[in-house]
Each structure stands twice: as C-alpha cells, then as structure tokens.
C-alpha positions as CSV (number, residue, x, y, z in Angstrom):
1,M,75.2,156.5,-40.8
2,S,72.6,155.8,-38.1
3,G,74.4,157.4,-35.2
4,F,74.3,154.3,-33.1
5,V,77.3,152.5,-31.6
6,G,79.1,150.6,-34.4
7,D,77.6,152.8,-37.1
8,L,79.2,156.2,-36.8
9,S,80.7,158.4,-39.5
10,S,84.1,160.0,-38.8
11,D,82.3,163.3,-38.1
12,Q,80.0,161.5,-35.6
13,E,83.0,159.9,-33.9
14,A,84.6,163.3,-33.6
15,A,81.4,164.8,-32.2
16,L,81.1,162.0,-29.6
17,A,84.6,162.7,-28.4
18,Q,84.0,166.5,-28.2
19,F,80.7,166.0,-26.4
20,R,82.3,163.7,-23.9
21,A,84.9,166.3,-23.2
22,A,82.4,169.1,-22.9
23,I,80.4,167.4,-20.2
24,A,83.4,165.8,-18.3
25,D,82.4,167.9,-15.2
26,L,78.8,166.7,-15.3
27,K,77.5,163.9,-13.1
28,T,75.4,161.6,-15.2
29,P,73.9,158.1,-14.6
30,E,76.5,156.8,-17.1
31,K,79.1,157.9,-19.7
32,T,79.0,155.0,-22.1
33,D,79.1,155.7,-25.8
34,S,75.5,154.4,-26.1
35,Y,74.2,156.8,-23.5
36,L,76.0,159.9,-24.9
37,L,74.8,159.1,-28.4
38,T,71.2,159.3,-27.4
39,W,71.6,163.0,-26.6
40,L,73.6,163.6,-29.8
41,R,71.0,161.9,-32.0
42,A,68.3,163.9,-30.3
43,R,70.0,167.1,-31.4
44,K,71.2,165.9,-34.8
45,F,74.8,165.8,-33.5
46,N,74.8,169.5,-32.7
47,I,77.2,169.4,-29.7
48,A,76.2,172.7,-28.2
49,K,72.5,171.8,-28.3
50,A,73.1,168.3,-26.9
51,E,75.2,169.8,-24.1
52,T,72.4,172.2,-23.1
53,M,69.9,169.4,-23.3
54,I,71.8,167.0,-21.0
55,R,72.8,169.7,-18.5
56,N,69.1,170.8,-18.2
57,S,68.1,167.2,-17.8
58,M,70.7,166.5,-15.1
59,K,69.4,169.5,-13.2
60,F,65.9,168.1,-13.5
61,R,67.0,164.6,-12.3
62,E,68.6,166.2,-9.2
63,E,65.5,168.2,-8.4
64,I,63.1,165.3,-8.7
65,G,65.5,162.7,-7.2
66,A,65.4,160.5,-10.3
67,D,68.4,158.4,-9.2
68,T,66.6,157.0,-6.2
69,L,63.0,157.3,-7.3
70,I,62.5,153.6,-7.9
71,E,63.3,152.8,-4.2
72,D,62.2,156.0,-2.5
73,Y,59.0,157.0,-4.2
74,H,55.7,155.3,-3.3
75,P,52.9,156.3,-5.6
76,P,49.5,157.0,-4.0
77,E,47.1,154.1,-3.9
78,V,44.8,155.6,-6.5
79,L,47.6,155.5,-9.1
80,K,48.5,151.9,-8.2
81,E,44.8,151.0,-8.6
82,C,43.7,153.1,-11.6
83,A,46.7,154.1,-13.7
84,P,46.5,152.1,-17.0
85,D,50.0,150.9,-17.7
86,G,52.6,148.2,-17.2
87,M,55.6,146.4,-18.5
88,F,55.5,142.9,-20.1
89,G,57.6,140.8,-22.4
90,E,60.0,141.8,-25.1
91,D,59.8,142.8,-28.8
92,R,61.3,140.6,-31.5
93,D,64.7,142.3,-31.0
94,G,64.7,141.7,-27.3
95,H,63.7,145.2,-26.1
96,P,61.2,145.7,-23.3
97,V,57.5,146.5,-24.1
98,F,55.6,149.1,-22.1
99,Y,51.8,149.1,-22.3
100,Y,49.7,152.3,-21.9
101,A,45.9,151.9,-22.1
102,M,45.3,155.6,-22.4
103,G,41.7,155.1,-23.5
104,N,41.0,153.9,-20.0
105,L,42.6,156.9,-18.3
106,D,40.0,158.7,-16.2
107,F,41.1,162.3,-16.8
108,R,38.6,163.9,-14.5
109,G,38.9,161.3,-11.7
110,L,42.7,161.5,-11.6
111,H,42.7,165.2,-11.7
112,R,40.5,165.3,-8.7
113,S,42.5,162.7,-6.7
114,V,46.2,163.0,-7.7
115,K,48.6,165.9,-7.4
116,K,50.5,166.9,-10.5
117,E,53.8,166.2,-8.7
118,D,52.7,162.6,-8.2
119,M,51.7,162.2,-11.8
120,V,55.1,163.4,-12.9
121,K,57.0,161.2,-10.4
122,H,54.9,158.2,-11.4
123,R,55.9,158.6,-15.1
124,I,59.5,159.2,-14.2
125,Q,59.6,156.2,-12.0
126,A,58.3,154.0,-14.9
127,A,61.0,155.4,-17.2
128,E,63.7,154.7,-14.6
129,M,62.4,151.1,-14.2
130,L,62.5,150.6,-18.0
131,L,66.1,151.9,-18.1
132,R,67.0,149.5,-15.3
133,L,65.4,146.7,-17.2
134,C,67.3,147.7,-20.4
135,D,70.5,147.4,-18.5
136,K,69.6,144.0,-17.1
137,L,68.7,142.7,-20.6
138,S,71.9,144.2,-22.1
139,K,73.9,142.1,-19.7
140,E,71.9,139.0,-20.2
141,K,71.9,139.2,-24.0
142,G,75.4,140.6,-24.5
143,K,74.2,143.4,-26.7
144,I,73.2,147.0,-26.2
145,I,69.5,147.4,-25.4
146,D,68.8,151.1,-24.5
147,N,65.2,151.7,-25.7
148,W,61.8,150.2,-25.6
149,T,58.6,149.6,-27.6
150,I,55.4,151.2,-26.4
151,I,51.9,149.9,-27.1
152,I,49.3,152.7,-26.8
153,D,45.8,151.2,-26.4
154,L,43.1,153.8,-27.2
155,E,40.0,151.7,-26.7
156,N,37.3,153.8,-24.9
157,L,39.0,157.1,-26.0
158,S,36.2,159.6,-26.5
159,Y,35.6,163.4,-26.7
160,H,33.3,163.4,-23.7
161,R,35.7,161.3,-21.5
162,H,39.1,162.8,-22.5
163,Y,38.5,166.4,-23.8
164,Y,39.3,167.9,-20.4
165,W,41.8,170.6,-20.7
166,P,43.5,170.5,-17.2
167,M,44.6,166.9,-17.8
168,I,45.4,167.5,-21.5
169,H,47.8,170.2,-20.3
170,I,49.4,167.7,-17.9
171,V,49.7,165.0,-20.6
172,N,51.3,167.5,-22.9
173,E,53.8,168.5,-20.2
174,S,54.6,164.9,-19.6
175,L,55.3,164.3,-23.3
176,S,57.7,167.2,-23.4
177,M,59.3,166.1,-20.2
178,F,59.9,162.6,-21.6
179,D,61.5,163.8,-24.8
180,A,63.7,166.3,-22.8
181,N,64.9,163.8,-20.3
182,Y,64.7,160.4,-22.0
183,P,65.7,161.2,-25.6
184,E,65.8,158.4,-28.1
185,R,64.4,155.9,-25.6
186,C,61.2,155.2,-27.6
187,R,62.1,152.5,-30.1
188,R,58.6,152.6,-31.6
189,A,55.1,153.5,-30.4
190,I,52.3,151.3,-31.8
191,V,48.8,152.8,-31.5
192,V,46.0,150.1,-31.4
193,K,42.2,150.4,-31.4
194,A,42.4,154.1,-32.4
195,P,38.8,155.5,-32.6
196,R,37.6,158.1,-35.2
197,I,38.5,161.0,-32.9
198,F,42.2,159.9,-32.9
199,P,43.2,162.5,-35.5
200,V,41.7,165.3,-33.4
201,A,43.3,164.0,-30.2
202,F,46.7,163.7,-32.0
203,N,46.5,167.2,-33.3
204,I,46.2,168.5,-29.7
205,V,49.3,166.7,-28.5
206,K,51.6,166.5,-31.6
207,Y,53.2,169.9,-30.9
208,F,54.6,168.5,-27.7
209,I,56.2,165.4,-29.3
210,D,59.7,165.6,-30.6
211,E,60.0,165.1,-34.4
212,N,62.2,162.0,-34.0
213,T,59.6,160.5,-31.8
214,K,56.7,161.3,-34.2
215,R,58.5,159.3,-36.9
216,K,58.4,156.2,-34.6
217,I,54.6,156.2,-34.2
218,I,52.8,153.4,-36.0
219,V,49.0,153.5,-36.1
220,A,47.7,150.0,-36.5
221,G,44.4,149.5,-38.4
222,A,41.6,147.1,-37.9
223,N,44.1,144.2,-38.1
224,W,46.0,145.6,-35.2
225,K,46.6,142.1,-33.6
226,E,48.4,141.0,-36.8
227,E,50.3,144.3,-36.9
228,L,51.5,143.9,-33.3
229,Q,52.9,140.4,-34.2
230,K,55.2,142.0,-36.8
231,Y,57.1,143.5,-33.9
232,I,56.3,141.2,-30.9
233,S,56.1,137.4,-31.1
234,P,52.9,135.8,-29.8
235,D,54.7,134.2,-27.0
236,N,55.6,137.6,-25.7
237,L,52.1,139.1,-26.1
238,P,49.1,138.7,-23.7
239,E,46.1,136.9,-25.1
240,Y,44.2,140.1,-24.8
241,Y,46.5,141.7,-27.4
242,G,46.5,138.7,-29.8
243,G,49.3,136.6,-28.2
244,T,49.4,133.4,-26.2
245,R,50.5,134.6,-22.7
246,H,48.0,134.1,-19.9
247,E,49.5,135.3,-16.6
248,P,47.2,134.8,-14.7
249,D,44.6,135.9,-17.2
250,A,44.2,137.1,-20.8
251,T,45.4,140.6,-19.9
252,C,48.4,139.4,-17.9
253,S,47.1,141.5,-15.0
254,N,50.1,140.6,-12.8
255,Y,52.1,143.0,-15.0
256,I,49.7,145.2,-16.9
257,N,46.9,147.3,-15.3
258,L,44.4,148.3,-17.9
259,G,43.1,151.0,-15.5
260,K,39.6,151.9,-14.4
261,D,37.5,154.9,-13.3
262,V,38.7,156.5,-10.1
263,P,36.4,155.6,-7.1
264,E,35.1,158.8,-5.5
265,K,36.6,157.7,-2.2
266,Y,40.0,158.9,-3.6
267,Y,38.7,162.4,-4.5
268,F,40.2,165.3,-2.6
269,T,38.0,166.7,0.1
270,N,37.1,170.3,-0.1
271,L,39.4,172.1,2.3
272,L,37.2,175.1,2.3
273,E,34.5,173.2,4.2
274,N,36.8,173.2,7.2
275,P,39.8,175.5,6.5
276,R,42.6,175.2,9.0
277,E,42.8,177.9,11.5
278,E,46.3,178.9,10.3
279,M,45.0,179.6,6.8
280,E,44.6,183.3,5.9
281,V,42.2,184.6,3.3
282,A,42.6,187.1,0.5
283,T,40.4,188.4,-2.3
284,V,42.2,188.8,-5.6
285,N,40.1,191.2,-7.7
286,R,39.2,190.6,-11.3
287,G,42.0,191.6,-13.8
288,S,44.4,192.1,-10.8
289,S,47.0,190.3,-8.7
290,N,48.1,190.3,-5.1
291,Q,51.6,190.0,-3.8
292,L,52.7,188.5,-0.5
293,Q,56.2,189.6,0.6
294,Y,58.6,187.7,2.8
295,E,62.0,188.9,3.8
296,V,64.6,186.1,4.0
297,D,67.8,186.9,5.9
298,T,69.3,183.4,6.0
299,P,70.4,181.4,3.0
300,G,68.8,177.9,3.0
301,T,65.5,179.2,4.4
302,V,62.6,177.2,3.0
303,I,59.3,178.8,1.8
304,R,56.4,176.3,2.2
305,W,53.0,177.0,0.8
306,E,49.5,175.6,0.6
307,I,46.9,177.5,-1.5
308,V,43.2,176.7,-2.0
309,T,40.7,178.7,-3.9
310,K,36.9,178.8,-3.8
311,D,35.2,177.6,-7.0
312,Y,37.9,178.8,-9.5
313,D,41.6,178.6,-10.4
314,I,44.3,181.2,-9.6
315,G,47.7,181.9,-10.9
316,F,50.7,181.2,-8.6
317,G,54.3,182.4,-8.9
318,L,57.3,183.1,-6.7
319,Y,59.6,186.0,-7.4
320,Y,62.7,187.6,-5.9
321,K,64.0,191.1,-5.4
322,P,66.9,192.5,-3.4
323,V,66.8,193.6,0.2
324,G,65.3,197.1,0.5
325,Q,63.0,196.9,-2.5
326,L,59.8,197.0,-0.5
327,Q,57.7,198.8,-3.1
328,R,55.5,196.7,-5.4
329,L,57.0,195.8,-8.7
330,H,55.6,194.3,-11.8
331,A,56.3,190.6,-12.2
332,G,58.5,191.4,-15.3
333,D,60.7,193.6,-13.1
334,M,61.5,190.8,-10.6
335,E,63.5,187.6,-10.9
336,A,61.1,184.7,-11.5
337,K,62.1,181.8,-9.2
338,I,58.8,180.0,-10.2
339,P,57.1,181.7,-13.1
340,T,53.4,182.4,-12.7
341,E,51.2,179.5,-13.9
342,R,47.5,178.9,-13.5
343,K,46.7,176.3,-10.8
344,E,43.5,174.3,-10.5
345,S,43.6,175.0,-6.8
346,H,39.8,174.8,-6.4
347,V,40.2,171.1,-7.3
348,I,43.7,170.2,-6.1
349,P,45.5,172.2,-3.3
350,E,48.6,173.9,-4.6
351,T,51.4,172.9,-2.3
352,G,55.1,173.1,-2.5
353,I,58.4,174.2,-1.1
354,Y,61.3,176.4,-2.3
355,T,64.8,176.6,-0.8
356,C,66.1,180.2,-0.9
357,S,69.7,180.3,-2.0
358,E,70.2,184.0,-1.3
359,T,68.9,186.6,1.1
360,G,66.4,189.2,-0.1
361,I,62.6,189.6,-0.5
362,Y,60.6,186.7,-1.9
363,V,57.2,187.6,-3.4
364,V,54.4,185.1,-3.7
365,R,52.2,186.3,-6.5
366,L,48.5,185.4,-6.7
367,D,47.5,186.2,-10.3
368,N,44.0,186.9,-11.5
369,T,44.9,189.2,-14.4
370,Y,43.5,186.8,-16.9
371,S,40.0,186.9,-15.5
372,W,37.9,190.0,-16.3
373,T,34.6,188.8,-14.9
374,R,35.2,187.5,-11.4
375,A,37.3,188.0,-8.3
376,K,38.8,185.0,-6.6
377,E,38.7,184.1,-2.9
378,V,42.0,182.5,-1.8
379,F,42.8,180.6,1.4
380,Y,46.5,180.3,2.0
381,S,49.1,179.2,4.5
382,I,52.7,180.3,3.7
383,K,55.5,179.6,6.2
384,L,59.2,180.4,6.3
385,L,61.3,177.6,7.7
386,Q,64.8,178.3,8.9
387,P,67.4,175.7,7.9
388,D,66.7,174.0,11.3
389,T,63.0,174.0,10.3
390,E,62.0,176.6,12.9
391,I,59.0,178.5,11.6
392,C,59.6,182.3,11.5
393,N,58.3,185.6,10.1
394,V,54.8,186.8,9.4
395,P,53.8,187.7,5.8
396,S,52.8,191.3,4.9
397,Q,50.4,191.7,2.0
398,V,51.0,194.4,-0.6
399,D,47.7,195.5,-2.1
C-alpha cells in the first residue's frame, strides 16, 4: 500500500492511530490524516522515528516563527531582485509548480550580500506559501493536494560560477532542512538544461537529500520541453519552458524571477574600515581558541553578538557552565548551547541573539584551532540584555 489517505494497510492504519496518540500534546499546524502520514511515510512508518522527526520540526518552526513568516518576514531587496525562483501554474494532477533557476544563482554575490538567516527564512517562507496554496487548491478541487512539482533549471550552471564552498555548504544545509521539516512535499523534481558538470554537482549535494526525495528526481534530456509536458500541460507552462502562457512575457516574469547577478551596491561594506567604537578586538592565535565569559544571574537574559574578522573566517560557539566554574574548560567539557561552527565573518558579519533560560556562566568561544598557519584578528561587540532590554555586565576574556 502507498501510505496515502485511502490506500493504507491495516498495519499502516494502526500506526497512524498510534502516531496521533503519541503526539497528542504537540502543537502542529494541523492534525489531518494527510498531514500525519507525510511524517510516517518519511520514516517508513516507524512511529518512534516519525515522532522524533515531527517534534524536532515543531521546535524548529517555533524558533524561526514559521507560522507567521508569510506575513511577518520581509526579505531583503537583493533577494527579491536576484533570487531565481517563483510559483506558476499546476501540474496535470492539479498540484502547484515551483520554479528554481539554480543555474542563475549568483553564489558569490548572494554570499556577499545576504545573511544566512535571511537565506533560510526566504526558503521557509516559500515552502509555507506553497503549503497555503496547496490548502487553497484542495478546497477548490475537493481533493487532497499536499505536495508540489519542482522544476530545477540548470542553464548557466558552471564550475567557475558555482563551485564556491561557502554557498555549497548553505545549499546543502537548506536541502537537509527542507527534508527534515517538509517531508514528502516534493511530488517530483524535474531537472532541465542540465550541463555536463551536473553529475559532479549532484555528487556534492546528494548526501544531503533524503532517499525518498532522490527517487523523485527526473533529469530531462535534450528534449526537455517535451518531457515537461508529460507532467504539465502547455496551458500551464510559460512559453520559455515550452508552453503557451505569456504573462506578461515568455518567462511569466510576474510570477517567476529567473534571477541575475547581484549588483555590487548590495554587497556588505567592510565594517573594519570604520569599526564601531563599542567593538573590542582580540587576536586568536593559530591552532588556538579564545573564550569570553559572561555571568548571567537572571533567567531570560539575552546575549547579543556581532563578530567581524579581518581577512579570514573564525569559529563561533556559545557554551554554558554552572555558577562558580570560572576556570577555563575544554569545549567538550561544557554544555553546547550553540555548537562551534566556522563563520565567514570576514565577508558577512556574524550576528545573533540567544535567550538564557538558566543562570550560570555563558562562554563565547572564538575558535581558530583548525588553522595552523595564521592568527585571526577579531572585532566583536557582545552585550547582555536583561529581560527589560537594559544592557548590563562587562565581558572578561579568558586567555
């Protein structure tokens, strides 16, 4: 049996009932059979694994504010202008179609002009908009529509243009994030205009794609326009993709942005040219790490940071240890609130906030242990904000 509504075995019916009971306490966007079955199919009807998956996802939704992201999040202008994506039409079964002209994605330009947080929210917002459209179509057509077709346009994909590891890392994270939080939402992914380097590119990202999703990828050949029409009728395809729609032009640009290179006016300015007076400076020696300690005595206190490095990246992490533990500890001997991760802070300022749920000592870790050839100069501003947003405390550096 397929595991979809109306096509369940007796064991799958029982698993659905047990799964519903197991997450009765959990706030989810919906609790329909169709919704719950997406999580069960993603984990091959293993109830324990599906429960872990959905609980992790609901935590993620709360942290990123997914429920209100469509209305509340306003992407930066550079994403509106240059991000190559859009929604247009339906496939032959009435499901929405999402276009992603990845070959036109300006990896270096976006990395120099958009914070990672905005890239993530932009992708989540698009997924939420597709879910809302699915709900609308379900009501209009009187049948369940809970996934969508994706057209991935790889024209202009090249080694020189797209083999840029900082953005490849973000793309891979995005793929994993999508599978973890929107399971079984990809009906099919049709790749068109794939260049010769496509197998190389796919080998880089395939480890971050769920096995179920991999099976839904269709790579169209030279006759890709005819291939598309097997799944989408011409009256639902833009002329640019072999259809008949022209709104207001062949690419249906009112709905689909094919993207473009990021204008330099959007690039981040170098904060080190005029560092703010409140920013402090530290040198993190090669093969070493620095720790900045902050004692928090009020639950709900917020740690806010901005970190910029000169010329090279730096690792950043936030750790916790109980009150009284003033001596320096190895990262592995502390509780990781935000595990250490290398940040391209010489290109994009590393900024963020963390709400402290318990009192104790919070340690900002600046990590350069991976570099055996150069020290890093780090400019930073780290503030502790009381629940009433009053700034307090002064950091002490542990060498």
